[in-house]
Residue, then its C-alpha position, 0 to 999 in steps of 0.5 A: a601903433l607902428l602900422q598906423l603911422d605914415w611912413q612915406p616921409l621916411a621912405g628911402r632915408r638911411y638911419a643908424i642906431r649905435v650902442k656905444d658901450l658895446g661897439l654895435t651899429f645897426r644901419f637900416k633904410v626905411t622902404p615902402r615895405g618896412f625896414s631893410p639893412d643898409g650899409g650906406a652913410p646914415e642921414l640920422s644916427i641915434s646913440a646911447s648905451a645898452r642900459d639906456f636903450a633898455l630903459l627906453m624900451s622898458r619905458r622906465e626912462d623917457p627920451d627927453t630926460l636921456f637927451f638933455s642929460r646927454r645920454l641919448v645923442s641924435e646926429g644928422d637930419 
């Protein structure tokens, strides 16, 4: 499904995924060739606990429920 998306509007933008309880931050940029590590200031950060990210990935929880219960935080543009 990811191969079929139009990535052009996201190209060149910086993102961060923060795993709050583990103190991990993954920063990357979307390029025309895919994702690339990036150390710059993110334009969008998404934060949650490791457990909540695992629930999202396994589709046992939906993002809206986590967002409205303040367990998934989105900051930036």
